[in-house]
C-alpha positions in Angstrom: -172.2 89.6 56.6 -175.6 88.8 58.3 -173.5 87.8 61.7 -171.2 90.9 61.7 -173.7 93.6 60.8 -175.5 92.0 64.0 -172.2 92.3 66.0 -171.4 95.7 64.6 -175.1 96.9 64.9 -174.9 95.9 68.9 -171.7 97.5 69.5 -172.6 100.7 67.9 -175.7 100.8 69.8 -173.8 100.2 73.0 -171.3 103.3 72.4 -174.6 105.3 71.8 -175.7 104.5 75.2 -178.0 101.8 73.9 -179.8 99.5 76.1 -179.5 95.4 74.9 -182.3 94.9 77.4 -184.6 96.8 75.0 -184.4 93.9 72.5 -187.0 91.9 75.1 -189.4 94.8 74.1 -189.7 93.4 70.5 -192.9 91.9 69.8 -192.5 89.8 66.9 -195.3 87.7 65.3 -194.7 84.8 62.7 -191.3 84.3 64.1 -191.4 80.5 62.9 -191.6 81.9 59.0 -188.0 83.5 59.6 -186.3 80.5 61.8 -187.9 78.0 59.2 -186.7 80.3 56.3 -183.2 80.3 57.7 -183.1 76.6 58.8 -184.0 75.7 55.1 -181.4 78.3 53.6 -178.6 77.2 55.8 -179.3 73.6 55.0 -179.6 74.1 51.5 -176.1 76.1 51.3 -174.7 72.8 53.1 -175.8 70.5 50.8 -174.8 70.4 47.2 -176.5 68.7 44.3 -173.7 65.8 44.2 -174.4 64.8 47.7 -178.2 64.0 47.0 -179.0 60.5 45.4 -181.2 61.6 42.4 -180.2 63.2 39.5 -178.6 66.5 39.6 -180.9 68.1 37.2 -184.2 67.3 39.4 -182.4 68.0 42.4 -181.3 71.5 41.5 -184.9 72.1 40.1 -186.1 71.2 43.9 -183.9 73.5 45.4 -184.6 76.1 43.4 -188.3 75.6 44.2 -187.1 75.4 47.9 -184.9 78.3 47.8 -187.6 80.5 46.2 -190.4 79.4 49.0 -187.6 80.3 51.5 -188.5 83.9 50.5 -192.0 83.4 50.3 -191.8 82.6 54.0 -189.7 85.8 54.7 -192.4 87.9 52.9 -195.0 86.4 55.2 -193.0 87.2 58.3 -192.2 91.0 56.9 -195.7 91.5 56.3 -197.0 90.1 59.8 -194.4 92.7 61.1 -194.8 95.7 58.6 -194.8 98.1 61.3 -192.0 96.8 63.4 -189.2 97.1 60.7 -188.3 99.9 58.3 -188.7 99.4 54.4 -185.0 98.6 54.0 -185.0 94.8 55.3 -188.0 93.6 53.2 -186.4 95.7 50.0 -183.2 94.1 50.2 -184.9 90.8 50.4 -186.8 91.5 47.7 -184.0 92.4 45.5 -182.6 89.3 46.2 -185.3 87.5 45.3 -186.3 89.2 42.0 -182.3 88.3 40.9 -182.9 84.6 42.1 -186.0 83.7 40.8 -185.3 85.3 37.5 -181.8 83.2 37.4 -183.8 79.6 38.2 -183.8 79.8 41.8 -180.1 80.9 42.3 -178.2 83.7 43.2 -175.6 84.5 40.1 -172.3 85.2 41.7 -169.2 86.8 39.6 -165.9 85.2 40.0 -163.8 87.8 39.5 -162.3 87.8 43.2 -163.1 84.0 44.1 -160.5 81.1 44.4 -160.6 78.3 41.8 -162.0 75.8 44.9 -164.8 78.1 45.4 -166.2 78.1 42.1 -166.0 74.4 42.1 -168.6 75.0 45.2 -170.7 77.0 42.8 -170.7 74.6 40.3 -172.5 72.1 42.7 -174.3 74.5 45.1 -178.0 74.4 44.6 -178.3 78.0 45.9 -175.5 79.6 44.0 -174.2 79.7 40.5 -171.4 81.1 38.6 -172.5 84.5 36.7 -172.7 84.0 33.0 -173.3 86.1 29.9 -177.1 84.7 30.3 -177.5 85.7 34.0 -180.8 88.2 34.2 -180.0 91.5 35.9 -176.3 90.6 36.9 -176.0 93.9 39.1 -178.5 92.4 41.5 -176.2 89.5 42.2 -173.3 89.2 44.1 -170.9 91.1 42.4 -169.1 92.9 45.5 -166.2 91.6 47.0 -165.7 92.4 50.7 -162.3 91.0 52.1 -162.7 91.7 55.8 -163.5 90.0 58.2 -164.1 87.2 55.7 -163.6 87.2 52.1 -167.1 86.3 50.6 -169.3 88.2 47.6 -172.1 90.1 48.5 -175.0 91.7 46.6 -176.7 95.0 46.6 -179.8 93.5 48.2 -177.4 92.2 50.7 -175.9 95.5 51.6 -179.8 97.2 52.0 -180.9 94.1 54.3 -177.7 94.9 56.6 -178.5 98.6 56.6 -182.0 98.1 57.5 -180.8 95.6 59.8 -178.3 98.0 61.5 -180.9 100.6 61.7 -183.5 98.3 63.3 -181.0 97.8 65.8 -180.1 101.4 66.9 -183.9 102.0 66.9 -184.2 99.3 68.9 -181.5 99.8 71.3 -181.6 103.6 71.4 -185.1 104.6 72.5 -185.5 108.4 72.8 -187.6 109.0 76.2 -190.1 111.9 75.4 -190.0 114.5 77.8 -193.3 116.1 78.1 -193.6 119.1 80.3 -196.0 119.2 83.1 -197.7 122.8 83.0 -200.7 123.2 84.8 -203.3 125.5 83.7 -204.7 127.9 86.0 
């Protein structure tokens, strides 16, 4: 959903006569925290516990700790850039962090709309797990089914984050020029 939000936000910004060159004016600090967090999360999402040559319990625990650690990196990035972003982006990230942390480092996923082969993936996933009766704060898990442009389950935190991204991109692309009246005092 992240890529779709970026594309949609830029298209809306262009329709609103925004300037894509304004992205060059953004001065973000600690960008390495952001890239490290997303790189590690990307890698964790591509590796399942069965591929690691260590017992599943150990790999799941290590993976869960690493997953939670990526959120600490994101919070460092948000703190360093706290005046750049609206509160929605870190709030959505925090909502996901809470449900992941309380559920042992994995995002619980409601399987109602998920095909059987995807449920098998969840069982072997390091970052996601099938939602059960024991899941803590299930309303913050991946419970919302999105069928377009790609079938996926998303969380309330994902929606809040993506709304924050949309607003950030709009404010960046569509910067209003301030008109100052030039009155001379005689």
